C-alpha beads as a LAMMPS data file, in Angstrom:
LAMMPS data file: protein, C-alpha beads

457 atoms
456 bonds

1 atom types
1 bond types

-500.0 500.0 xlo xhi
-500.0 500.0 ylo yhi
-500.0 500.0 zlo zhi

Masses

1 110.0

Atoms # bond

1 1 1 -450.223 -69.919 -94.346
2 1 1 -448.178 -72.798 -94.980
3 1 1 -443.807 -72.643 -95.085
4 1 1 -444.422 -73.532 -99.142
5 1 1 -446.077 -70.636 -99.669
6 1 1 -444.378 -68.326 -97.865
7 1 1 -441.100 -69.798 -100.092
8 1 1 -442.752 -69.853 -103.472
9 1 1 -443.827 -65.053 -102.949
10 1 1 -440.144 -65.215 -101.656
11 1 1 -438.693 -66.607 -104.347
12 1 1 -441.279 -64.136 -107.084
13 1 1 -439.697 -61.063 -105.788
14 1 1 -437.372 -59.864 -108.316
15 1 1 -434.447 -56.623 -108.327
16 1 1 -435.480 -54.110 -112.102
17 1 1 -431.777 -53.247 -113.192
18 1 1 -433.493 -50.440 -115.361
19 1 1 -434.163 -48.251 -112.542
20 1 1 -429.898 -48.246 -112.033
21 1 1 -427.935 -45.092 -114.080
22 1 1 -425.321 -47.529 -115.111
23 1 1 -427.886 -49.977 -117.609
24 1 1 -430.761 -49.431 -119.664
25 1 1 -432.648 -45.999 -121.420
26 1 1 -432.836 -43.078 -118.851
27 1 1 -436.296 -42.206 -118.598
28 1 1 -438.433 -38.971 -120.329
29 1 1 -438.350 -36.742 -116.762
30 1 1 -434.589 -36.871 -115.953
31 1 1 -434.025 -35.877 -119.539
32 1 1 -435.793 -32.713 -118.709
33 1 1 -434.117 -32.262 -115.790
34 1 1 -431.020 -32.343 -118.207
35 1 1 -432.063 -29.385 -120.432
36 1 1 -433.416 -27.637 -117.768
37 1 1 -430.445 -27.190 -116.253
38 1 1 -428.783 -26.431 -119.191
39 1 1 -430.731 -23.267 -120.530
40 1 1 -430.749 -21.909 -116.849
41 1 1 -426.603 -21.619 -117.151
42 1 1 -427.496 -19.967 -120.247
43 1 1 -429.734 -17.603 -119.489
44 1 1 -427.335 -16.595 -116.354
45 1 1 -424.255 -15.693 -118.039
46 1 1 -426.296 -13.799 -120.865
47 1 1 -427.935 -11.947 -118.410
48 1 1 -424.444 -11.276 -116.949
49 1 1 -423.235 -10.034 -120.310
50 1 1 -425.798 -7.924 -120.490
51 1 1 -425.675 -6.561 -117.093
52 1 1 -421.802 -6.033 -118.161
53 1 1 -422.760 -4.402 -120.738
54 1 1 -425.793 -1.851 -119.752
55 1 1 -423.025 -1.445 -116.651
56 1 1 -420.328 -0.363 -119.615
57 1 1 -422.493 2.891 -121.155
58 1 1 -424.293 4.472 -116.971
59 1 1 -422.075 7.149 -116.309
60 1 1 -421.829 7.358 -112.224
61 1 1 -422.061 11.302 -111.203
62 1 1 -423.291 13.358 -108.425
63 1 1 -426.415 16.014 -107.625
64 1 1 -426.906 18.708 -106.005
65 1 1 -431.044 19.811 -105.193
66 1 1 -432.292 22.698 -106.933
67 1 1 -434.123 25.253 -104.921
68 1 1 -437.193 28.305 -105.861
69 1 1 -435.289 31.275 -105.372
70 1 1 -436.147 35.422 -106.603
71 1 1 -439.902 35.889 -106.157
72 1 1 -440.529 33.271 -103.107
73 1 1 -437.347 34.136 -102.075
74 1 1 -436.987 38.128 -101.997
75 1 1 -436.592 39.449 -97.858
76 1 1 -435.885 35.925 -97.110
77 1 1 -432.129 36.579 -94.279
78 1 1 -429.277 35.632 -96.368
79 1 1 -426.939 36.906 -93.883
80 1 1 -426.929 38.458 -90.575
81 1 1 -423.751 40.663 -89.396
82 1 1 -422.721 42.603 -85.742
83 1 1 -421.159 46.086 -86.703
84 1 1 -421.665 49.428 -84.897
85 1 1 -423.287 52.746 -84.910
86 1 1 -421.445 55.780 -86.479
87 1 1 -421.703 58.866 -87.663
88 1 1 -421.978 59.391 -91.413
89 1 1 -419.682 62.338 -90.782
90 1 1 -417.847 63.000 -88.018
91 1 1 -415.937 66.366 -87.931
92 1 1 -412.985 67.966 -85.411
93 1 1 -413.590 71.183 -85.107
94 1 1 -410.692 73.018 -84.645
95 1 1 -409.034 77.082 -84.495
96 1 1 -407.025 78.147 -87.461
97 1 1 -405.564 80.291 -85.648
98 1 1 -403.576 80.022 -81.945
99 1 1 -404.479 81.905 -79.035
100 1 1 -406.706 81.554 -75.565
101 1 1 -410.742 80.684 -75.447
102 1 1 -412.265 83.687 -74.144
103 1 1 -415.563 81.864 -74.092
104 1 1 -417.582 78.685 -75.367
105 1 1 -420.797 78.412 -75.547
106 1 1 -422.103 74.743 -76.241
107 1 1 -422.057 71.262 -74.457
108 1 1 -422.102 68.217 -75.597
109 1 1 -425.292 66.872 -77.128
110 1 1 -426.705 69.581 -77.652
111 1 1 -427.837 70.098 -81.548
112 1 1 -426.512 73.188 -83.301
113 1 1 -426.977 74.130 -86.168
114 1 1 -423.897 75.258 -89.153
115 1 1 -422.457 78.880 -88.403
116 1 1 -423.960 79.347 -84.502
117 1 1 -420.849 80.303 -82.892
118 1 1 -419.150 78.008 -80.983
119 1 1 -416.091 79.429 -79.143
120 1 1 -414.540 83.475 -79.039
121 1 1 -411.105 83.710 -78.314
122 1 1 -409.240 86.662 -77.320
123 1 1 -408.947 88.733 -79.913
124 1 1 -407.195 91.870 -78.587
125 1 1 -403.419 90.838 -80.510
126 1 1 -405.277 90.126 -83.861
127 1 1 -407.278 93.027 -84.146
128 1 1 -404.802 95.219 -83.300
129 1 1 -402.913 94.199 -86.295
130 1 1 -405.375 94.547 -88.681
131 1 1 -406.038 98.105 -88.059
132 1 1 -402.300 98.333 -88.752
133 1 1 -402.727 96.678 -92.211
134 1 1 -406.052 98.517 -93.101
135 1 1 -403.930 102.068 -92.541
136 1 1 -400.977 100.898 -94.574
137 1 1 -403.673 100.004 -97.151
138 1 1 -405.441 103.420 -96.690
139 1 1 -402.253 105.216 -97.610
140 1 1 -401.018 103.486 -100.653
141 1 1 -404.844 104.175 -101.832
142 1 1 -403.980 107.869 -100.970
143 1 1 -400.967 107.425 -103.122
144 1 1 -402.121 106.419 -105.890
145 1 1 -404.922 108.520 -106.088
146 1 1 -401.983 111.273 -106.068
147 1 1 -400.615 110.188 -108.750
148 1 1 -403.607 108.645 -111.054
149 1 1 -404.647 112.565 -110.684
150 1 1 -401.526 114.178 -111.374
151 1 1 -400.480 117.725 -110.405
152 1 1 -403.443 120.299 -109.203
153 1 1 -403.818 123.071 -111.043
154 1 1 -402.763 125.576 -108.279
155 1 1 -399.290 123.762 -107.834
156 1 1 -398.650 124.397 -111.618
157 1 1 -399.646 127.876 -111.260
158 1 1 -396.947 127.546 -108.606
159 1 1 -394.560 125.482 -110.811
160 1 1 -395.222 127.833 -113.430
161 1 1 -394.464 131.758 -111.166
162 1 1 -391.632 130.155 -109.788
163 1 1 -389.987 129.512 -113.426
164 1 1 -390.782 132.673 -114.704
165 1 1 -389.631 134.569 -111.516
166 1 1 -386.341 132.471 -111.809
167 1 1 -386.097 134.165 -115.728
168 1 1 -386.236 137.158 -114.398
169 1 1 -382.950 136.828 -112.011
170 1 1 -381.425 135.013 -114.460
171 1 1 -382.006 137.914 -117.080
172 1 1 -380.906 140.457 -114.241
173 1 1 -377.429 138.022 -113.429
174 1 1 -377.120 138.719 -117.328
175 1 1 -377.517 142.367 -116.991
176 1 1 -374.848 142.853 -113.947
177 1 1 -372.834 140.909 -115.299
178 1 1 -372.052 142.378 -119.333
179 1 1 -371.347 145.974 -116.796
180 1 1 -369.250 144.220 -114.442
181 1 1 -367.826 143.052 -117.611
182 1 1 -367.514 147.125 -119.459
183 1 1 -366.152 148.526 -116.385
184 1 1 -363.328 146.167 -115.774
185 1 1 -362.154 146.701 -118.882
186 1 1 -362.167 149.741 -118.624
187 1 1 -360.176 149.250 -115.046
188 1 1 -362.945 150.263 -113.273
189 1 1 -363.391 147.649 -110.711
190 1 1 -361.500 144.359 -109.938
191 1 1 -360.906 140.676 -111.470
192 1 1 -362.926 138.904 -108.351
193 1 1 -365.878 141.530 -109.509
194 1 1 -365.921 140.475 -111.976
195 1 1 -366.043 136.630 -111.021
196 1 1 -368.664 137.057 -108.613
197 1 1 -370.791 138.375 -110.975
198 1 1 -370.517 135.351 -113.383
199 1 1 -371.496 133.108 -110.475
200 1 1 -373.895 134.241 -109.478
201 1 1 -375.243 134.323 -113.231
202 1 1 -374.621 131.037 -113.380
203 1 1 -376.457 130.078 -110.582
204 1 1 -379.878 131.578 -111.045
205 1 1 -379.551 130.479 -115.308
206 1 1 -379.414 126.252 -113.311
207 1 1 -381.889 127.118 -111.106
208 1 1 -383.967 128.770 -113.723
209 1 1 -383.410 125.866 -116.242
210 1 1 -384.480 123.184 -112.964
211 1 1 -387.786 124.790 -112.135
212 1 1 -388.595 125.008 -116.238
213 1 1 -388.289 121.547 -115.423
214 1 1 -390.406 121.242 -113.113
215 1 1 -392.630 122.742 -114.971
216 1 1 -393.067 120.386 -117.647
217 1 1 -393.337 118.180 -115.695
218 1 1 -395.901 119.470 -113.588
219 1 1 -398.169 119.200 -116.434
220 1 1 -397.568 115.953 -117.962
221 1 1 -398.773 114.435 -114.286
222 1 1 -396.932 111.287 -113.027
223 1 1 -395.097 108.475 -115.563
224 1 1 -396.740 104.984 -116.243
225 1 1 -394.492 102.870 -114.188
226 1 1 -394.795 105.216 -110.589
227 1 1 -399.158 105.305 -111.442
228 1 1 -398.392 100.859 -111.565
229 1 1 -395.928 100.488 -108.607
230 1 1 -398.349 102.361 -106.466
231 1 1 -401.354 100.155 -107.725
232 1 1 -399.133 97.354 -106.581
233 1 1 -398.440 98.939 -103.156
234 1 1 -402.547 99.072 -103.275
235 1 1 -402.647 95.584 -104.047
236 1 1 -400.091 94.202 -101.467
237 1 1 -401.610 96.608 -98.562
238 1 1 -404.883 94.906 -99.702
239 1 1 -403.721 91.447 -99.572
240 1 1 -401.991 92.314 -95.668
241 1 1 -404.747 93.910 -94.831
242 1 1 -407.505 90.370 -95.319
243 1 1 -404.881 88.195 -94.271
244 1 1 -405.128 90.060 -91.311
245 1 1 -409.644 90.500 -91.260
246 1 1 -409.064 86.574 -92.161
247 1 1 -407.273 85.707 -88.948
248 1 1 -409.394 87.537 -86.323
249 1 1 -412.480 86.324 -87.913
250 1 1 -411.112 82.644 -86.675
251 1 1 -411.366 83.704 -83.945
252 1 1 -414.239 83.075 -83.351
253 1 1 -414.695 78.858 -83.985
254 1 1 -418.638 78.893 -85.769
255 1 1 -420.197 75.553 -86.596
256 1 1 -419.777 74.537 -89.575
257 1 1 -422.550 72.127 -90.032
258 1 1 -425.647 71.130 -88.582
259 1 1 -425.609 69.015 -86.337
260 1 1 -425.221 67.384 -81.792
261 1 1 -422.146 67.755 -79.927
262 1 1 -420.558 64.417 -78.920
263 1 1 -417.334 65.886 -77.911
264 1 1 -416.386 68.984 -76.075
265 1 1 -413.060 69.475 -75.653
266 1 1 -411.703 72.554 -74.563
267 1 1 -412.293 74.316 -71.016
268 1 1 -412.334 78.488 -71.239
269 1 1 -409.519 79.850 -70.614
270 1 1 -407.436 77.352 -72.426
271 1 1 -404.411 77.519 -75.586
272 1 1 -405.617 75.585 -78.245
273 1 1 -404.274 76.136 -82.020
274 1 1 -403.872 75.750 -84.646
275 1 1 -401.124 73.426 -85.810
276 1 1 -400.744 69.862 -84.288
277 1 1 -401.241 69.641 -80.616
278 1 1 -401.591 66.254 -78.623
279 1 1 -403.795 67.225 -75.821
280 1 1 -401.888 66.041 -73.249
281 1 1 -402.776 68.495 -69.539
282 1 1 -401.858 72.055 -69.569
283 1 1 -401.005 71.836 -73.020
284 1 1 -402.657 73.284 -75.699
285 1 1 -405.546 71.734 -77.639
286 1 1 -405.584 70.603 -80.925
287 1 1 -409.333 70.765 -81.674
288 1 1 -412.260 72.778 -79.695
289 1 1 -415.852 70.087 -79.883
290 1 1 -416.437 67.344 -82.482
291 1 1 -420.121 67.423 -83.574
292 1 1 -422.173 65.068 -86.541
293 1 1 -425.509 65.092 -88.149
294 1 1 -426.743 62.508 -86.645
295 1 1 -429.874 62.424 -89.083
296 1 1 -426.816 61.162 -91.247
297 1 1 -426.735 57.694 -89.397
298 1 1 -424.381 54.565 -90.855
299 1 1 -423.671 50.280 -89.735
300 1 1 -419.938 50.331 -89.765
301 1 1 -419.621 45.771 -89.880
302 1 1 -417.040 43.942 -91.464
303 1 1 -418.292 41.106 -93.586
304 1 1 -415.800 37.731 -94.022
305 1 1 -414.330 37.239 -97.381
306 1 1 -416.711 34.500 -98.009
307 1 1 -419.965 36.341 -97.194
308 1 1 -418.735 38.912 -98.850
309 1 1 -420.804 37.588 -102.298
310 1 1 -423.809 37.225 -101.191
311 1 1 -423.507 40.856 -100.722
312 1 1 -424.525 43.495 -103.976
313 1 1 -424.236 47.205 -103.502
314 1 1 -428.362 48.757 -101.486
315 1 1 -429.000 45.711 -101.085
316 1 1 -431.642 46.152 -97.815
317 1 1 -431.151 44.641 -94.677
318 1 1 -432.752 45.695 -91.200
319 1 1 -431.326 46.751 -88.434
320 1 1 -431.693 46.667 -84.890
321 1 1 -429.866 47.181 -82.279
322 1 1 -428.335 45.122 -78.461
323 1 1 -429.686 48.522 -76.338
324 1 1 -433.357 48.575 -77.903
325 1 1 -434.035 45.360 -79.254
326 1 1 -437.614 45.356 -79.623
327 1 1 -436.542 48.186 -82.198
328 1 1 -435.527 47.705 -86.350
329 1 1 -435.071 50.519 -88.649
330 1 1 -434.438 49.983 -92.792
331 1 1 -431.386 50.379 -93.871
332 1 1 -429.478 49.410 -97.254
333 1 1 -426.120 49.218 -98.640
334 1 1 -424.514 52.567 -98.848
335 1 1 -421.107 51.575 -99.162
336 1 1 -418.633 49.237 -100.196
337 1 1 -415.297 49.038 -99.127
338 1 1 -413.062 48.689 -102.061
339 1 1 -410.045 47.258 -100.278
340 1 1 -409.855 44.335 -97.936
341 1 1 -409.042 44.140 -94.285
342 1 1 -405.574 40.891 -95.022
343 1 1 -404.926 40.787 -91.517
344 1 1 -408.970 40.381 -91.160
345 1 1 -409.553 38.461 -94.111
346 1 1 -412.663 40.838 -93.757
347 1 1 -414.761 44.116 -96.119
348 1 1 -415.809 46.646 -94.942
349 1 1 -419.588 47.250 -95.639
350 1 1 -421.650 50.211 -93.829
351 1 1 -425.361 50.597 -94.061
352 1 1 -427.448 53.462 -94.000
353 1 1 -430.101 53.720 -91.556
354 1 1 -432.897 55.634 -94.117
355 1 1 -434.954 56.306 -90.980
356 1 1 -432.839 57.145 -87.861
357 1 1 -434.392 58.246 -84.568
358 1 1 -432.918 59.883 -81.129
359 1 1 -432.196 56.250 -79.820
360 1 1 -430.007 55.613 -82.319
361 1 1 -426.375 56.734 -81.106
362 1 1 -422.806 56.308 -82.319
363 1 1 -420.710 53.340 -81.479
364 1 1 -424.099 51.235 -79.943
365 1 1 -423.491 47.584 -81.096
366 1 1 -425.756 46.277 -84.094
367 1 1 -427.550 43.307 -86.112
368 1 1 -427.819 43.614 -89.574
369 1 1 -429.942 41.284 -91.159
370 1 1 -429.403 41.238 -95.146
371 1 1 -432.319 40.416 -97.147
372 1 1 -432.501 38.534 -100.394
373 1 1 -433.149 40.934 -102.850
374 1 1 -436.087 40.510 -105.336
375 1 1 -434.833 40.242 -108.726
376 1 1 -437.074 41.948 -112.270
377 1 1 -437.448 41.529 -115.615
378 1 1 -435.037 43.237 -117.220
379 1 1 -438.882 44.646 -119.731
380 1 1 -441.899 45.046 -117.649
381 1 1 -440.213 44.990 -113.944
382 1 1 -442.125 42.367 -112.690
383 1 1 -441.237 40.404 -109.670
384 1 1 -439.887 36.499 -111.290
385 1 1 -439.718 33.207 -109.411
386 1 1 -435.446 31.638 -110.706
387 1 1 -434.222 28.461 -109.490
388 1 1 -430.546 28.695 -107.120
389 1 1 -428.067 25.663 -108.525
390 1 1 -424.754 25.342 -108.163
391 1 1 -422.178 26.815 -109.866
392 1 1 -420.563 23.455 -110.842
393 1 1 -424.073 22.430 -112.516
394 1 1 -424.101 25.165 -115.126
395 1 1 -422.083 24.027 -118.198
396 1 1 -421.624 26.266 -120.805
397 1 1 -421.126 25.023 -124.935
398 1 1 -420.325 28.230 -127.429
399 1 1 -421.720 31.100 -124.773
400 1 1 -425.729 28.643 -123.936
401 1 1 -425.861 28.253 -120.798
402 1 1 -427.414 24.578 -120.415
403 1 1 -427.841 22.332 -117.228
404 1 1 -428.369 18.194 -116.331
405 1 1 -430.636 16.738 -114.525
406 1 1 -430.553 13.327 -113.241
407 1 1 -434.714 11.481 -114.224
408 1 1 -435.487 8.277 -114.125
409 1 1 -431.194 7.113 -114.722
410 1 1 -430.391 8.882 -117.482
411 1 1 -429.457 12.898 -117.696
412 1 1 -431.665 15.366 -119.414
413 1 1 -430.132 18.176 -120.642
414 1 1 -431.970 21.555 -119.887
415 1 1 -431.449 25.303 -121.619
416 1 1 -431.558 28.244 -119.126
417 1 1 -430.248 31.609 -118.665
418 1 1 -428.437 32.704 -115.685
419 1 1 -430.076 36.026 -114.348
420 1 1 -428.764 36.579 -111.095
421 1 1 -425.553 35.041 -108.817
422 1 1 -425.466 34.085 -105.574
423 1 1 -422.801 32.451 -103.178
424 1 1 -421.728 29.701 -104.393
425 1 1 -424.210 29.532 -107.813
426 1 1 -426.983 31.506 -109.880
427 1 1 -430.289 32.315 -110.639
428 1 1 -431.596 30.201 -113.310
429 1 1 -435.024 29.931 -115.339
430 1 1 -436.556 27.637 -117.128
431 1 1 -437.023 25.012 -113.445
432 1 1 -438.878 24.616 -111.354
433 1 1 -437.289 23.648 -108.291
434 1 1 -436.923 20.101 -106.365
435 1 1 -434.826 18.998 -109.498
436 1 1 -431.824 16.606 -109.274
437 1 1 -429.518 18.800 -110.746
438 1 1 -425.791 17.053 -112.085
439 1 1 -422.015 19.412 -110.973
440 1 1 -419.939 17.271 -111.332
441 1 1 -420.108 13.930 -114.033
442 1 1 -416.945 13.318 -116.803
443 1 1 -416.361 15.608 -119.457
444 1 1 -418.511 13.231 -122.030
445 1 1 -421.429 13.404 -120.480
446 1 1 -424.775 13.797 -122.872
447 1 1 -428.416 13.722 -123.229
448 1 1 -430.501 10.874 -122.677
449 1 1 -427.548 9.168 -121.274
450 1 1 -427.554 6.009 -118.709
451 1 1 -426.807 7.244 -114.956
452 1 1 -426.008 6.290 -111.783
453 1 1 -425.881 8.378 -108.806
454 1 1 -423.064 7.737 -106.373
455 1 1 -423.546 7.111 -103.516
456 1 1 -427.090 5.596 -104.095
457 1 1 -427.292 1.738 -105.550

Bonds

1 1 1 2
2 1 2 3
3 1 3 4
4 1 4 5
5 1 5 6
6 1 6 7
7 1 7 8
8 1 8 9
9 1 9 10
10 1 10 11
11 1 11 12
12 1 12 13
13 1 13 14
14 1 14 15
15 1 15 16
16 1 16 17
17 1 17 18
18 1 18 19
19 1 19 20
20 1 20 21
21 1 21 22
22 1 22 23
23 1 23 24
24 1 24 25
25 1 25 26
26 1 26 27
27 1 27 28
28 1 28 29
29 1 29 30
30 1 30 31
31 1 31 32
32 1 32 33
33 1 33 34
34 1 34 35
35 1 35 36
36 1 36 37
37 1 37 38
38 1 38 39
39 1 39 40
40 1 40 41
41 1 41 42
42 1 42 43
43 1 43 44
44 1 44 45
45 1 45 46
46 1 46 47
47 1 47 48
48 1 48 49
49 1 49 50
50 1 50 51
51 1 51 52
52 1 52 53
53 1 53 54
54 1 54 55
55 1 55 56
56 1 56 57
57 1 57 58
58 1 58 59
59 1 59 60
60 1 60 61
61 1 61 62
62 1 62 63
63 1 63 64
64 1 64 65
65 1 65 66
66 1 66 67
67 1 67 68
68 1 68 69
69 1 69 70
70 1 70 71
71 1 71 72
72 1 72 73
73 1 73 74
74 1 74 75
75 1 75 76
76 1 76 77
77 1 77 78
78 1 78 79
79 1 79 80
80 1 80 81
81 1 81 82
82 1 82 83
83 1 83 84
84 1 84 85
85 1 85 86
86 1 86 87
87 1 87 88
88 1 88 89
89 1 89 90
90 1 90 91
91 1 91 92
92 1 92 93
93 1 93 94
94 1 94 95
95 1 95 96
96 1 96 97
97 1 97 98
98 1 98 99
99 1 99 100
100 1 100 101
101 1 101 102
102 1 102 103
103 1 103 104
104 1 104 105
105 1 105 106
106 1 106 107
107 1 107 108
108 1 108 109
109 1 109 110
110 1 110 111
111 1 111 112
112 1 112 113
113 1 113 114
114 1 114 115
115 1 115 116
116 1 116 117
117 1 117 118
118 1 118 119
119 1 119 120
120 1 120 121
121 1 121 122
122 1 122 123
123 1 123 124
124 1 124 125
125 1 125 126
126 1 126 127
127 1 127 128
128 1 128 129
129 1 129 130
130 1 130 131
131 1 131 132
132 1 132 133
133 1 133 134
134 1 134 135
135 1 135 136
136 1 136 137
137 1 137 138
138 1 138 139
139 1 139 140
140 1 140 141
141 1 141 142
142 1 142 143
143 1 143 144
144 1 144 145
145 1 145 146
146 1 146 147
147 1 147 148
148 1 148 149
149 1 149 150
150 1 150 151
151 1 151 152
152 1 152 153
153 1 153 154
154 1 154 155
155 1 155 156
156 1 156 157
157 1 157 158
158 1 158 159
159 1 159 160
160 1 160 161
161 1 161 162
162 1 162 163
163 1 163 164
164 1 164 165
165 1 165 166
166 1 166 167
167 1 167 168
168 1 168 169
169 1 169 170
170 1 170 171
171 1 171 172
172 1 172 173
173 1 173 174
174 1 174 175
175 1 175 176
176 1 176 177
177 1 177 178
178 1 178 179
179 1 179 180
180 1 180 181
181 1 181 182
182 1 182 183
183 1 183 184
184 1 184 185
185 1 185 186
186 1 186 187
187 1 187 188
188 1 188 189
189 1 189 190
190 1 190 191
191 1 191 192
192 1 192 193
193 1 193 194
194 1 194 195
195 1 195 196
196 1 196 197
197 1 197 198
198 1 198 199
199 1 199 200
200 1 200 201
201 1 201 202
202 1 202 203
203 1 203 204
204 1 204 205
205 1 205 206
206 1 206 207
207 1 207 208
208 1 208 209
209 1 209 210
210 1 210 211
211 1 211 212
212 1 212 213
213 1 213 214
214 1 214 215
215 1 215 216
216 1 216 217
217 1 217 218
218 1 218 219
219 1 219 220
220 1 220 221
221 1 221 222
222 1 222 223
223 1 223 224
224 1 224 225
225 1 225 226
226 1 226 227
227 1 227 228
228 1 228 229
229 1 229 230
230 1 230 231
231 1 231 232
232 1 232 233
233 1 233 234
234 1 234 235
235 1 235 236
236 1 236 237
237 1 237 238
238 1 238 239
239 1 239 240
240 1 240 241
241 1 241 242
242 1 242 243
243 1 243 244
244 1 244 245
245 1 245 246
246 1 246 247
247 1 247 248
248 1 248 249
249 1 249 250
250 1 250 251
251 1 251 252
252 1 252 253
253 1 253 254
254 1 254 255
255 1 255 256
256 1 256 257
257 1 257 258
258 1 258 259
259 1 259 260
260 1 260 261
261 1 261 262
262 1 262 263
263 1 263 264
264 1 264 265
265 1 265 266
266 1 266 267
267 1 267 268
268 1 268 269
269 1 269 270
270 1 270 271
271 1 271 272
272 1 272 273
273 1 273 274
274 1 274 275
275 1 275 276
276 1 276 277
277 1 277 278
278 1 278 279
279 1 279 280
280 1 280 281
281 1 281 282
282 1 282 283
283 1 283 284
284 1 284 285
285 1 285 286
286 1 286 287
287 1 287 288
288 1 288 289
289 1 289 290
290 1 290 291
291 1 291 292
292 1 292 293
293 1 293 294
294 1 294 295
295 1 295 296
296 1 296 297
297 1 297 298
298 1 298 299
299 1 299 300
300 1 300 301
301 1 301 302
302 1 302 303
303 1 303 304
304 1 304 305
305 1 305 306
306 1 306 307
307 1 307 308
308 1 308 309
309 1 309 310
310 1 310 311
311 1 311 312
312 1 312 313
313 1 313 314
314 1 314 315
315 1 315 316
316 1 316 317
317 1 317 318
318 1 318 319
319 1 319 320
320 1 320 321
321 1 321 322
322 1 322 323
323 1 323 324
324 1 324 325
325 1 325 326
326 1 326 327
327 1 327 328
328 1 328 329
329 1 329 330
330 1 330 331
331 1 331 332
332 1 332 333
333 1 333 334
334 1 334 335
335 1 335 336
336 1 336 337
337 1 337 338
338 1 338 339
339 1 339 340
340 1 340 341
341 1 341 342
342 1 342 343
343 1 343 344
344 1 344 345
345 1 345 346
346 1 346 347
347 1 347 348
348 1 348 349
349 1 349 350
350 1 350 351
351 1 351 352
352 1 352 353
353 1 353 354
354 1 354 355
355 1 355 356
356 1 356 357
357 1 357 358
358 1 358 359
359 1 359 360
360 1 360 361
361 1 361 362
362 1 362 363
363 1 363 364
364 1 364 365
365 1 365 366
366 1 366 367
367 1 367 368
368 1 368 369
369 1 369 370
370 1 370 371
371 1 371 372
372 1 372 373
373 1 373 374
374 1 374 375
375 1 375 376
376 1 376 377
377 1 377 378
378 1 378 379
379 1 379 380
380 1 380 381
381 1 381 382
382 1 382 383
383 1 383 384
384 1 384 385
385 1 385 386
386 1 386 387
387 1 387 388
388 1 388 389
389 1 389 390
390 1 390 391
391 1 391 392
392 1 392 393
393 1 393 394
394 1 394 395
395 1 395 396
396 1 396 397
397 1 397 398
398 1 398 399
399 1 399 400
400 1 400 401
401 1 401 402
402 1 402 403
403 1 403 404
404 1 404 405
405 1 405 406
406 1 406 407
407 1 407 408
408 1 408 409
409 1 409 410
410 1 410 411
411 1 411 412
412 1 412 413
413 1 413 414
414 1 414 415
415 1 415 416
416 1 416 417
417 1 417 418
418 1 418 419
419 1 419 420
420 1 420 421
421 1 421 422
422 1 422 423
423 1 423 424
424 1 424 425
425 1 425 426
426 1 426 427
427 1 427 428
428 1 428 429
429 1 429 430
430 1 430 431
431 1 431 432
432 1 432 433
433 1 433 434
434 1 434 435
435 1 435 436
436 1 436 437
437 1 437 438
438 1 438 439
439 1 439 440
440 1 440 441
441 1 441 442
442 1 442 443
443 1 443 444
444 1 444 445
445 1 445 446
446 1 446 447
447 1 447 448
448 1 448 449
449 1 449 450
450 1 450 451
451 1 451 452
452 1 452 453
453 1 453 454
454 1 454 455
455 1 455 456
456 1 456 457
């Protein structure tokens, strides 16, 4: 290409200044970019304000899962506790009197019947005292009979004869006295003779008067006061005889109930006492045997206070023994102590074994698995299924119970009825189980309000 031509081409090249930002009118596409950017900024601001407004109406809550209970969980284990097998009533058989053992007829493990003779004490001294008291009673009865029947006809007749004889003697003495007075007046007899006649008459007259009184009393009989005193003497003698008999009977010690001998604490020749005794070597014994009815067996448990709310009276439990792990027994709570143990922070519970057998022994280790009781409808009696919710989930307004359910970011109110109580919560109806129930929320939480679960984004 010639040089002149190239020069002309270079001269034709020019710079278009309309493309520079500093001068001229901008093109349409650049204006659209600017407007779009401003719109995005405005939109982000609106979204931010809307989000902040939404956040201000959203409450943060905590929830817990509602679980099915009642009909579906009846029979499940709610608590397992260990304790000891004990006899419901263990009886230490003591002597009512102090004496030496003459015979003992039972061994440990023997089965005895109520009233069966277990021990005999030496009774010679007690028998003598009884016979003496019985004789005194018989004597008192005889004196009472004598007082009540009064004098016999023969005694009255004899008193009458004695009275008549005394009167006749006194009359004769009166004749002699009158004669002595006449003779003394004539000077035939001395003054001494007259005085003797007077004295004899006076003495016989007094005797006649006394026999007259005796005759009258023999016809009247004893006074009422004498009869009452005789009756009192009989009662006193009878009481002394009965006491002596009871002491004699107490030398024969019998079984107070039907049961099994658990201990034999006395031997032939040992001294037993009705008073407290330490049972020291060579000293008197306070008891002779201990027995219990092994058909009335319980398990004694110390339940921690934290677990006590899981139990209720007559609640069912399954009893197993450490000694016989393949055996189990049905039981139910028979006793819940009205007082807790402060030192151990426990409450004593006793479970009655419903069908005991010969494998059970007092003081064996035992474990009880307590079962959740089935709840029944008050009207039909049919078992119903309920849902367990924590205590904090149940709210009360004017006596009406309700809960809030967290669903799709909202709090939904559900009215419920409390049907039972468990440790840490309630059994309620109107739920099916599996719901998230609100446990912690502001007091102003309303039905349908937006919520956010704590710990979730």
